[in-house]
A tleap script that builds the chain and sets N, CA, C and O, in Angstrom:
source leaprc.protein.ff14SB
mol = sequence {
  NMET ALA GLU TYR LEU ILE LEU ILE TYR GLY
  ASP GLU GLN LYS HIE ALA ASP GLY GLY GLN
  GLU LEU ARG ASP GLN LEU MET GLN GLY HIE
  ASN LYS PHE GLY GLU ASN ASN ALA GLN ALA
  LEU ARG GLY GLY ASN ALA LEU GLN ALA THR
  GLY THR ALA THR THR ILE ARG GLY ASP VAL
  VAL THR ASP GLY PRO PHE ALA GLU THR LYS
  GLU ALA LEU GLY GLY TYR TYR LEU VAL GLU
  ALA LYS ASP LEU ASP GLU ALA ILE ALA ILE
  ALA LYS GLN VAL PRO HIE PRO HIE GLY GLY
  LEU GLU VAL ARG PRO GLY MET VAL PHE CASP
}
set mol.1.N position { -3.081 8.901 -20.269 }
set mol.1.CA position { -2.898 8.639 -18.843 }
set mol.1.C position { -3.169 7.168 -18.564 }
set mol.1.O position { -4.013 6.545 -19.208 }
set mol.2.N position { -2.451 6.630 -17.608 }
set mol.2.CA position { -2.606 5.232 -17.228 }
set mol.2.C position { -2.782 5.149 -15.713 }
set mol.2.O position { -2.458 6.090 -14.988 }
set mol.3.N position { -3.297 4.020 -15.246 }
set mol.3.CA position { -3.446 3.798 -13.808 }
set mol.3.C position { -2.313 2.911 -13.300 }
set mol.3.O position { -1.904 1.952 -13.954 }
set mol.4.N position { -1.822 3.260 -12.120 }
set mol.4.CA position { -0.754 2.517 -11.465 }
set mol.4.C position { -1.193 2.217 -10.036 }
set mol.4.O position { -1.809 3.054 -9.375 }
set mol.5.N position { -0.874 1.032 -9.576 }
set mol.5.CA position { -1.154 0.655 -8.202 }
set mol.5.C position { 0.138 0.776 -7.403 }
set mol.5.O position { 1.159 0.189 -7.760 }
set mol.6.N position { 0.082 1.538 -6.329 }
set mol.6.CA position { 1.214 1.677 -5.422 }
set mol.6.C position { 0.928 0.781 -4.226 }
set mol.6.O position { 0.026 1.060 -3.437 }
set mol.7.N position { 1.691 -0.288 -4.093 }
set mol.7.CA position { 1.517 -1.234 -2.998 }
set mol.7.C position { 2.474 -0.862 -1.878 }
set mol.7.O position { 3.662 -0.645 -2.115 }
set mol.8.N position { 1.959 -0.788 -0.665 }
set mol.8.CA position { 2.742 -0.345 0.492 }
set mol.8.C position { 3.027 -1.555 1.384 }
set mol.8.O position { 2.112 -2.161 1.943 }
set mol.9.N position { 4.308 -1.891 1.505 }
set mol.9.CA position { 4.722 -3.030 2.326 }
set mol.9.C position { 5.424 -2.527 3.575 }
set mol.9.O position { 6.113 -1.507 3.536 }
set mol.10.N position { 5.254 -3.235 4.678 }
set mol.10.CA position { 5.920 -2.843 5.905 }
set mol.10.C position { 6.004 -3.982 6.902 }
set mol.10.O position { 5.385 -5.032 6.730 }
set mol.11.N position { 6.775 -3.754 7.938 }
set mol.11.CA position { 6.966 -4.713 9.011 }
set mol.11.C position { 5.892 -4.461 10.072 }
set mol.11.O position { 5.949 -3.466 10.794 }
set mol.12.N position { 4.916 -5.366 10.162 }
set mol.12.CA position { 3.793 -5.170 11.093 }
set mol.12.C position { 4.254 -5.055 12.540 }
set mol.12.O position { 3.677 -4.283 13.307 }
set mol.13.N position { 5.282 -5.805 12.930 }
set mol.13.CA position { 5.738 -5.761 14.317 }
set mol.13.C position { 6.372 -4.412 14.641 }
set mol.13.O position { 6.114 -3.843 15.701 }
set mol.14.N position { 7.199 -3.900 13.732 }
set mol.14.CA position { 7.801 -2.581 13.963 }
set mol.14.C position { 6.723 -1.503 14.000 }
set mol.14.O position { 6.812 -0.551 14.775 }
set mol.15.N position { 5.716 -1.657 13.166 }
set mol.15.CA position { 4.610 -0.700 13.165 }
set mol.15.C position { 3.891 -0.737 14.523 }
set mol.15.O position { 3.588 0.308 15.099 }
set mol.16.N position { 3.626 -1.933 15.019 }
set mol.16.CA position { 2.954 -2.074 16.319 }
set mol.16.C position { 3.827 -1.541 17.450 }
set mol.16.O position { 3.330 -0.900 18.376 }
set mol.17.N position { 5.126 -1.806 17.372 }
set mol.17.CA position { 6.053 -1.344 18.413 }
set mol.17.C position { 6.174 0.177 18.445 }
set mol.17.O position { 6.551 0.744 19.470 }
set mol.18.N position { 5.858 0.843 17.333 }
set mol.18.CA position { 5.970 2.299 17.261 }
set mol.18.C position { 4.907 3.027 18.068 }
set mol.18.O position { 5.046 4.214 18.362 }
set mol.19.N position { 3.846 2.313 18.426 }
set mol.19.CA position { 2.806 2.892 19.265 }
set mol.19.C position { 2.023 4.012 18.609 }
set mol.19.O position { 2.055 4.194 17.392 }
set mol.20.N position { 1.324 4.753 19.443 }
set mol.20.CA position { 0.442 5.822 18.975 }
set mol.20.C position { 1.217 6.925 18.261 }
set mol.20.O position { 0.717 7.511 17.301 }
set mol.21.N position { 2.414 7.206 18.714 }
set mol.21.CA position { 3.212 8.260 18.087 }
set mol.21.C position { 3.477 7.947 16.615 }
set mol.21.O position { 3.332 8.818 15.757 }
set mol.22.N position { 3.863 6.709 16.323 }
set mol.22.CA position { 4.100 6.316 14.935 }
set mol.22.C position { 2.799 6.335 14.139 }
set mol.22.O position { 2.782 6.799 12.999 }
set mol.23.N position { 1.715 5.839 14.722 }
set mol.23.CA position { 0.424 5.860 14.021 }
set mol.23.C position { 0.014 7.292 13.673 }
set mol.23.O position { -0.485 7.548 12.577 }
set mol.24.N position { 0.226 8.220 14.603 }
set mol.24.CA position { -0.107 9.618 14.346 }
set mol.24.C position { 0.758 10.194 13.228 }
set mol.24.O position { 0.250 10.904 12.361 }
set mol.25.N position { 2.065 9.894 13.239 }
set mol.25.CA position { 2.965 10.372 12.193 }
set mol.25.C position { 2.553 9.825 10.832 }
set mol.25.O position { 2.532 10.556 9.841 }
set mol.26.N position { 2.226 8.536 10.789 }
set mol.26.CA position { 1.817 7.933 9.521 }
set mol.26.C position { 0.513 8.537 9.014 }
set mol.26.O position { 0.374 8.805 7.820 }
set mol.27.N position { -0.442 8.752 9.913 }
set mol.27.CA position { -1.715 9.345 9.504 }
set mol.27.C position { -1.490 10.751 8.949 }
set mol.27.O position { -2.074 11.113 7.928 }
set mol.28.N position { -0.658 11.534 9.608 }
set mol.28.CA position { -0.345 12.869 9.103 }
set mol.28.C position { 0.332 12.781 7.735 }
set mol.28.O position { 0.028 13.559 6.831 }
set mol.29.N position { 1.245 11.830 7.595 }
set mol.29.CA position { 1.941 11.663 6.328 }
set mol.29.C position { 1.013 11.260 5.200 }
set mol.29.O position { 1.116 11.778 4.088 }
set mol.30.N position { 0.099 10.329 5.485 }
set mol.30.CA position { -0.853 9.897 4.455 }
set mol.30.C position { -1.857 11.002 4.122 }
set mol.30.O position { -2.251 11.152 2.966 }
set mol.31.N position { -2.267 11.765 5.116 }
set mol.31.CA position { -3.151 12.908 4.840 }
set mol.31.C position { -2.459 13.921 3.940 }
set mol.31.O position { -3.062 14.439 3.001 }
set mol.32.N position { -1.189 14.204 4.229 }
set mol.32.CA position { -0.422 15.142 3.400 }
set mol.32.C position { -0.263 14.581 1.988 }
set mol.32.O position { -0.410 15.314 1.011 }
set mol.33.N position { 0.037 13.287 1.876 }
set mol.33.CA position { 0.156 12.657 0.559 }
set mol.33.C position { -1.145 12.836 -0.220 }
set mol.33.O position { -1.120 13.191 -1.398 }
set mol.34.N position { -2.271 12.591 0.429 }
set mol.34.CA position { -3.566 12.735 -0.227 }
set mol.34.C position { -3.833 14.156 -0.690 }
set mol.34.O position { -4.341 14.373 -1.790 }
set mol.35.N position { -3.491 15.122 0.149 }
set mol.35.CA position { -3.683 16.526 -0.224 }
set mol.35.C position { -2.788 16.910 -1.395 }
set mol.35.O position { -3.234 17.583 -2.324 }
set mol.36.N position { -1.525 16.485 -1.355 }
set mol.36.CA position { -0.563 16.855 -2.390 }
set mol.36.C position { -0.815 16.153 -3.725 }
set mol.36.O position { -0.362 16.630 -4.766 }
set mol.37.N position { -1.527 15.032 -3.708 }
set mol.37.CA position { -1.712 14.232 -4.915 }
set mol.37.C position { -3.177 13.983 -5.241 }
set mol.37.O position { -3.513 12.995 -5.895 }
set mol.38.N position { -4.041 14.871 -4.788 }
set mol.38.CA position { -5.488 14.680 -4.969 }
set mol.38.C position { -5.868 14.500 -6.436 }
set mol.38.O position { -6.765 13.718 -6.748 }
set mol.39.N position { -5.197 15.213 -7.338 }
set mol.39.CA position { -5.551 15.111 -8.754 }
set mol.39.C position { -5.227 13.745 -9.336 }
set mol.39.O position { -5.903 13.301 -10.264 }
set mol.40.N position { -4.207 13.067 -8.814 }
set mol.40.CA position { -3.785 11.768 -9.350 }
set mol.40.C position { -4.479 10.595 -8.669 }
set mol.40.O position { -4.590 9.518 -9.254 }
set mol.41.N position { -4.949 10.793 -7.437 }
set mol.41.CA position { -5.520 9.682 -6.665 }
set mol.41.C position { -6.858 9.220 -7.231 }
set mol.41.O position { -7.744 10.025 -7.518 }
set mol.42.N position { -6.980 7.911 -7.382 }
set mol.42.CA position { -8.230 7.302 -7.829 }
set mol.42.C position { -8.817 6.391 -6.753 }
set mol.42.O position { -9.960 5.947 -6.866 }
set mol.43.N position { -8.035 6.116 -5.712 }
set mol.43.CA position { -8.512 5.287 -4.612 }
set mol.43.C position { -7.356 4.826 -3.757 }
set mol.43.O position { -6.193 5.079 -4.068 }
set mol.44.N position { -7.687 4.150 -2.682 }
set mol.44.CA position { -6.664 3.614 -1.793 }
set mol.44.C position { -7.264 3.230 -0.458 }
set mol.44.O position { -8.320 3.729 -0.068 }
set mol.45.N position { -6.588 2.348 0.229 }
set mol.45.CA position { -7.033 1.894 1.545 }
set mol.45.C position { -5.870 1.295 2.315 }
set mol.45.O position { -4.905 0.798 1.733 }
set mol.46.N position { -5.982 1.351 3.627 }
set mol.46.CA position { -5.104 0.571 4.491 }
set mol.46.C position { -5.750 -0.809 4.636 }
set mol.46.O position { -6.963 -0.960 4.491 }
set mol.47.N position { -4.931 -1.793 4.918 }
set mol.47.CA position { -5.441 -3.146 5.114 }
set mol.47.C position { -5.300 -3.558 6.570 }
set mol.47.O position { -4.396 -3.098 7.268 }
set mol.48.N position { -6.191 -4.422 7.023 }
set mol.48.CA position { -6.080 -4.988 8.363 }
set mol.48.C position { -4.822 -5.858 8.426 }
set mol.48.O position { -4.264 -6.208 7.385 }
set mol.49.N position { -4.375 -6.206 9.615 }
set mol.49.CA position { -3.167 -7.015 9.802 }
set mol.49.C position { -3.291 -8.373 9.109 }
set mol.49.O position { -4.394 -8.862 8.863 }
set mol.50.N position { -2.149 -8.966 8.801 }
set mol.50.CA position { -2.142 -10.239 8.078 }
set mol.50.C position { -2.866 -11.346 8.839 }
set mol.50.O position { -3.330 -12.308 8.227 }
set mol.51.N position { -2.968 -11.228 10.137 }
set mol.51.CA position { -3.688 -12.226 10.927 }
set mol.51.C position { -5.167 -12.301 10.590 }
set mol.51.O position { -5.834 -13.275 10.940 }
set mol.52.N position { -5.685 -11.291 9.918 }
set mol.52.CA position { -7.099 -11.289 9.536 }
set mol.52.C position { -7.320 -11.856 8.125 }
set mol.52.O position { -8.456 -11.972 7.665 }
set mol.53.N position { -6.229 -12.204 7.454 }
set mol.53.CA position { -6.316 -12.679 6.067 }
set mol.53.C position { -6.908 -14.081 5.980 }
set mol.53.O position { -6.802 -14.880 6.911 }
set mol.54.N position { -7.524 -14.355 4.855 }
set mol.54.CA position { -7.981 -15.686 4.497 }
set mol.54.C position { -7.376 -16.009 3.141 }
set mol.54.O position { -7.471 -15.211 2.208 }
set mol.55.N position { -6.760 -17.168 3.030 }
set mol.55.CA position { -6.096 -17.569 1.796 }
set mol.55.C position { -6.907 -18.661 1.115 }
set mol.55.O position { -7.390 -19.590 1.763 }
set mol.56.N position { -7.050 -18.537 -0.199 }
set mol.56.CA position { -7.762 -19.537 -0.989 }
set mol.56.C position { -6.801 -20.053 -2.047 }
set mol.56.O position { -6.272 -19.283 -2.848 }
set mol.57.N position { -6.580 -21.366 -2.045 }
set mol.57.CA position { -5.735 -22.015 -3.049 }
set mol.57.C position { -6.538 -23.182 -3.605 }
set mol.57.O position { -6.736 -24.203 -2.947 }
set mol.58.N position { -6.988 -22.998 -4.828 }
set mol.58.CA position { -7.876 -24.015 -5.391 }
set mol.58.C position { -9.172 -24.003 -4.609 }
set mol.58.O position { -9.832 -22.970 -4.501 }
set mol.59.N position { -9.540 -25.168 -4.058 }
set mol.59.CA position { -10.757 -25.276 -3.260 }
set mol.59.C position { -10.486 -25.234 -1.762 }
set mol.59.O position { -11.411 -25.383 -0.964 }
set mol.60.N position { -9.215 -25.031 -1.366 }
set mol.60.CA position { -8.840 -25.042 0.047 }
set mol.60.C position { -8.810 -23.617 0.580 }
set mol.60.O position { -8.131 -22.751 0.028 }
set mol.61.N position { -9.554 -23.381 1.663 }
set mol.61.CA position { -9.611 -22.077 2.316 }
set mol.61.C position { -8.972 -22.204 3.682 }
set mol.61.O position { -9.356 -23.069 4.470 }
set mol.62.N position { -7.978 -21.334 3.980 }
set mol.62.CA position { -7.306 -21.373 5.266 }
set mol.62.C position { -7.228 -19.979 5.863 }
set mol.62.O position { -7.228 -18.979 5.146 }
set mol.63.N position { -7.161 -19.929 7.181 }
set mol.63.CA position { -6.968 -18.659 7.869 }
set mol.63.C position { -5.512 -18.250 7.745 }
set mol.63.O position { -4.615 -19.092 7.708 }
set mol.64.N position { -5.292 -16.958 7.682 }
set mol.64.CA position { -3.932 -16.444 7.652 }
set mol.64.C position { -3.488 -16.039 6.266 }
set mol.64.O position { -4.179 -16.287 5.278 }
set mol.65.N position { -2.323 -15.410 6.202 }
set mol.65.CA position { -1.813 -14.905 4.927 }
set mol.65.C position { -1.326 -16.033 4.027 }
set mol.65.O position { -1.149 -17.170 4.467 }
set mol.66.N position { -1.113 -15.694 2.756 }
set mol.66.CA position { -0.624 -16.644 1.764 }
set mol.66.C position { 0.744 -17.189 2.163 }
set mol.66.O position { 1.008 -18.382 2.013 }
set mol.67.N position { 1.612 -16.319 2.670 }
set mol.67.CA position { 2.959 -16.736 3.058 }
set mol.67.C position { 3.420 -15.917 4.254 }
set mol.67.O position { 3.016 -14.766 4.421 }
set mol.68.N position { 4.260 -16.509 5.078 }
set mol.68.CA position { 4.870 -15.783 6.191 }
set mol.68.C position { 6.006 -14.941 5.640 }
set mol.68.O position { 6.919 -15.471 5.006 }
set mol.69.N position { 5.963 -13.641 5.871 }
set mol.69.CA position { 7.007 -12.748 5.402 }
set mol.69.C position { 7.312 -11.714 6.467 }
set mol.69.O position { 6.496 -11.469 7.355 }
set mol.70.N position { 8.473 -11.114 6.380 }
set mol.70.CA position { 8.815 -10.049 7.319 }
set mol.70.C position { 8.027 -8.788 6.993 }
set mol.70.O position { 7.544 -8.096 7.890 }
set mol.71.N position { 7.900 -8.493 5.692 }
set mol.71.CA position { 7.135 -7.340 5.268 }
set mol.71.C position { 5.843 -7.804 4.616 }
set mol.71.O position { 5.850 -8.681 3.752 }
set mol.72.N position { 4.748 -7.216 5.032 }
set mol.72.CA position { 3.437 -7.605 4.519 }
set mol.72.C position { 2.786 -6.414 3.818 }
set mol.72.O position { 3.104 -5.258 4.098 }
set mol.73.N position { 1.874 -6.722 2.906 }
set mol.73.CA position { 1.111 -5.681 2.230 }
set mol.73.C position { 0.204 -5.011 3.252 }
set mol.73.O position { -0.639 -5.661 3.871 }
set mol.74.N position { 0.383 -3.715 3.422 }
set mol.74.CA position { -0.390 -2.994 4.429 }
set mol.74.C position { -1.404 -2.027 3.870 }
set mol.74.O position { -2.273 -1.544 4.596 }
set mol.75.N position { -1.302 -1.738 2.578 }
set mol.75.CA position { -2.240 -0.807 1.972 }
set mol.75.C position { -1.847 -0.515 0.546 }
set mol.75.O position { -0.866 -1.051 0.031 }
set mol.76.N position { -2.627 0.342 -0.086 }
set mol.76.CA position { -2.369 0.660 -1.488 }
set mol.76.C position { -3.011 1.986 -1.865 }
set mol.76.O position { -3.934 2.464 -1.205 }
set mol.77.N position { -2.503 2.560 -2.931 }
set mol.77.CA position { -3.120 3.701 -3.591 }
set mol.77.C position { -3.242 3.363 -5.065 }
set mol.77.O position { -2.352 2.733 -5.635 }
set mol.78.N position { -4.318 3.770 -5.675 }
set mol.78.CA position { -4.486 3.691 -7.116 }
set mol.78.C position { -4.344 5.121 -7.629 }
set mol.78.O position { -5.101 6.009 -7.236 }
set mol.79.N position { -3.361 5.336 -8.517 }
set mol.79.CA position { -3.117 6.683 -9.034 }
set mol.79.C position { -3.154 6.685 -10.555 }
set mol.79.O position { -2.940 5.660 -11.203 }
set mol.80.N position { -3.425 7.841 -11.098 }
set mol.80.CA position { -3.364 8.026 -12.537 }
set mol.80.C position { -2.146 8.885 -12.830 }
set mol.80.O position { -1.954 9.932 -12.210 }
set mol.81.N position { -1.322 8.444 -13.776 }
set mol.81.CA position { -0.105 9.166 -14.128 }
set mol.81.C position { 0.148 9.028 -15.624 }
set mol.81.O position { -0.334 8.089 -16.258 }
set mol.82.N position { 0.903 9.964 -16.183 }
set mol.82.CA position { 1.157 9.922 -17.627 }
set mol.82.C position { 2.103 8.796 -18.013 }
set mol.82.O position { 2.050 8.293 -19.136 }
set mol.83.N position { 2.985 8.390 -17.066 }
set mol.83.CA position { 3.912 7.292 -17.349 }
set mol.83.C position { 4.478 6.758 -16.029 }
set mol.83.O position { 4.163 7.258 -14.949 }
set mol.84.N position { 5.319 5.731 -16.148 }
set mol.84.CA position { 5.891 5.109 -14.957 }
set mol.84.C position { 6.734 6.088 -14.153 }
set mol.84.O position { 6.705 6.055 -12.923 }
set mol.85.N position { 7.472 6.944 -14.813 }
set mol.85.CA position { 8.302 7.918 -14.090 }
set mol.85.C position { 7.456 8.825 -13.201 }
set mol.85.O position { 7.829 9.102 -12.061 }
set mol.86.N position { 6.324 9.285 -13.716 }
set mol.86.CA position { 5.444 10.128 -12.909 }
set mol.86.C position { 4.837 9.316 -11.757 }
set mol.86.O position { 4.704 9.826 -10.644 }
set mol.87.N position { 4.472 8.071 -12.016 }
set mol.87.CA position { 3.917 7.213 -10.956 }
set mol.87.C position { 4.947 6.978 -9.860 }
set mol.87.O position { 4.603 6.973 -8.678 }
set mol.88.N position { 6.197 6.784 -10.237 }
set mol.88.CA position { 7.265 6.587 -9.245 }
set mol.88.C position { 7.459 7.864 -8.426 }
set mol.88.O position { 7.640 7.797 -7.210 }
set mol.89.N position { 7.421 9.009 -9.075 }
set mol.89.CA position { 7.566 10.280 -8.357 }
set mol.89.C position { 6.448 10.454 -7.331 }
set mol.89.O position { 6.683 10.948 -6.228 }
set mol.90.N position { 5.250 10.053 -7.693 }
set mol.90.CA position { 4.127 10.112 -6.753 }
set mol.90.C position { 4.354 9.120 -5.615 }
set mol.90.O position { 4.176 9.460 -4.446 }
set mol.91.N position { 4.747 7.896 -5.961 }
set mol.91.CA position { 4.941 6.842 -4.955 }
set mol.91.C position { 5.999 7.214 -3.927 }
set mol.91.O position { 5.864 6.871 -2.753 }
set mol.92.N position { 7.032 7.900 -4.342 }
set mol.92.CA position { 8.107 8.266 -3.418 }
set mol.92.C position { 7.615 9.150 -2.271 }
set mol.92.O position { 8.312 9.309 -1.269 }
set mol.93.N position { 6.434 9.717 -2.412 }
set mol.93.CA position { 5.868 10.581 -1.373 }
set mol.93.C position { 5.065 9.802 -0.331 }
set mol.93.O position { 4.679 10.366 0.693 }
set mol.94.N position { 4.808 8.514 -0.576 }
set mol.94.CA position { 4.009 7.698 0.341 }
set mol.94.C position { 4.839 7.339 1.575 }
set mol.94.O position { 5.951 6.830 1.432 }
set mol.95.N position { 4.324 7.590 2.785 }
set mol.95.CA position { 5.049 7.186 3.991 }
set mol.95.C position { 5.211 5.664 4.040 }
set mol.95.O position { 4.243 4.926 3.858 }
set mol.96.N position { 6.430 5.205 4.285 }
set mol.96.CA position { 6.691 3.761 4.400 }
set mol.96.C position { 7.944 3.547 5.255 }
set mol.96.O position { 8.975 3.109 4.745 }
set mol.97.N position { 7.857 3.856 6.553 }
set mol.97.CA position { 9.045 3.862 7.413 }
set mol.97.C position { 9.682 2.498 7.667 }
set mol.97.O position { 10.878 2.443 7.956 }
set mol.98.N position { 8.953 1.418 7.576 }
set mol.98.CA position { 9.492 0.093 7.905 }
set mol.98.C position { 9.305 -0.879 6.753 }
set mol.98.O position { 9.034 -2.058 6.982 }
set mol.99.N position { 9.442 -0.416 5.536 }
set mol.99.CA position { 9.224 -1.306 4.410 }
set mol.99.C position { 9.526 -0.637 3.097 }
set mol.99.O position { 10.421 0.204 3.007 }
set mol.100.N position { 8.784 -1.007 2.081 }
set mol.100.CA position { 9.022 -0.477 0.751 }
set mol.100.C position { 7.740 -0.352 -0.037 }
set mol.100.O position { 6.649 -0.649 0.449 }
set mol.101.N position { 7.901 0.090 -1.248 }
set mol.101.CA position { 6.767 0.307 -2.134 }
set mol.101.C position { 6.969 -0.476 -3.421 }
set mol.101.O position { 8.099 -0.730 -3.838 }
set mol.102.N position { 5.876 -0.849 -4.036 }
set mol.102.CA position { 5.903 -1.471 -5.353 }
set mol.102.C position { 4.931 -0.699 -6.231 }
set mol.102.O position { 3.795 -0.448 -5.830 }
set mol.103.N position { 5.366 -0.323 -7.416 }
set mol.103.CA position { 4.533 0.409 -8.358 }
set mol.103.C position { 4.285 -0.511 -9.550 }
set mol.103.O position { 5.226 -0.986 -10.185 }
set mol.104.N position { 3.013 -0.755 -9.845 }
set mol.104.CA position { 2.671 -1.660 -10.956 }
set mol.104.C position { 1.613 -1.027 -11.828 }
set mol.104.O position { 0.606 -0.523 -11.330 }
set mol.105.N position { 1.841 -1.052 -13.144 }
set mol.105.CA position { 0.823 -0.525 -14.046 }
set mol.105.C position { -0.353 -1.465 -14.124 }
set mol.105.O position { -0.206 -2.685 -14.040 }
set mol.106.N position { -1.527 -0.878 -14.287 }
set mol.106.CA position { -2.733 -1.696 -14.496 }
set mol.106.C position { -2.798 -2.148 -15.947 }
set mol.106.O position { -2.243 -1.504 -16.838 }
set mol.107.N position { -3.470 -3.239 -16.167 }
set mol.107.CA position { -3.676 -3.738 -17.528 }
set mol.107.C position { -5.004 -3.211 -18.051 }
set mol.107.O position { -5.989 -3.140 -17.315 }
set mol.108.N position { -5.023 -2.849 -19.307 }
set mol.108.CA position { -6.225 -2.348 -19.956 }
set mol.108.C position { -6.716 -3.415 -20.912 }
set mol.108.O position { -5.977 -3.873 -21.784 }
set mol.109.N position { -7.971 -3.807 -20.740 }
set mol.109.CA position { -8.578 -4.804 -21.618 }
set mol.109.C position { -9.596 -4.117 -22.502 }
set mol.109.O position { -10.471 -3.401 -22.016 }
set mol.110.N position { -9.481 -4.335 -23.794 }
set mol.110.CA position { -10.429 -3.736 -24.740 }
set mol.110.C position { -11.586 -4.665 -25.009 }
set mol.110.O position { -12.482 -4.327 -25.782 }
savepdb mol mol.pdb
quit
């Protein structure tokens, strides 16, 4: 078994424009995802908006995200799967109405 990180990207403005109804739908969707994939889940969190980010490049620290983008990283899940195909099958269940997902294997250091 290997660990895979599922990165959840989305459009923060569309998410905000969706109001409470969209937030409720997403929460229900993420709760269902968690219930359906409890055996594979190793962790995960939603992230605060990009406006709360702090970027560090070398010795320079600045407020805000690393880059201005339409879709920003909004959260992640860490899952355990037998291979990339299984990780992708799990990822396809993650709610992501205004964006996309990225699945990346973790590196193992001996």
